[in-house]
Phi, psi and omega in degrees: 000127179236130176244134180246127176275113187292339180279320183252354183059028178275135179256126175256122182257137179273124177249103183295153177257359180211149175250003179078001180273155178291159179300318182212163183268336181222165176300318180301318179297316178299315181299313180295318179300312182292320178297318178298316177300313181297319178296315179295318178299318179294316180298325184260013188300334180261011180242158176277089183203151176234148181249129182236159177224137172052047179242138180296141171232114182271136184238006178217118181300132177087359182231081185295346177276349177270093186206161172231158176222082181299150176304314179217140174216155177245131176244118180274159181068023173231123180298142174303139181098346174274138174270153178217154169243129185254118179225125170056039177080003174237168182231146173253123183266149170210152182273132178282000000 
């Protein structure tokens, strides 16, 4: 979905946060994903880092279909418990 502001000619692009697909395809996949998250969270508990799973990371401005959603990722310099949206190599923080 693209909306154009006729006064400034600014284009606002919609970046979805979900694709409607399940988190994992099998119980084994869910188990490994969750175990990996827990191990990473424990390992990084004294660092400023957050562990996320199955969240979109957009890498090209204006192209919402150009994205990846890693099973697990670590984002440094974000306190655990902060939510983030990752777009084009920068992050927008929000409190969960």
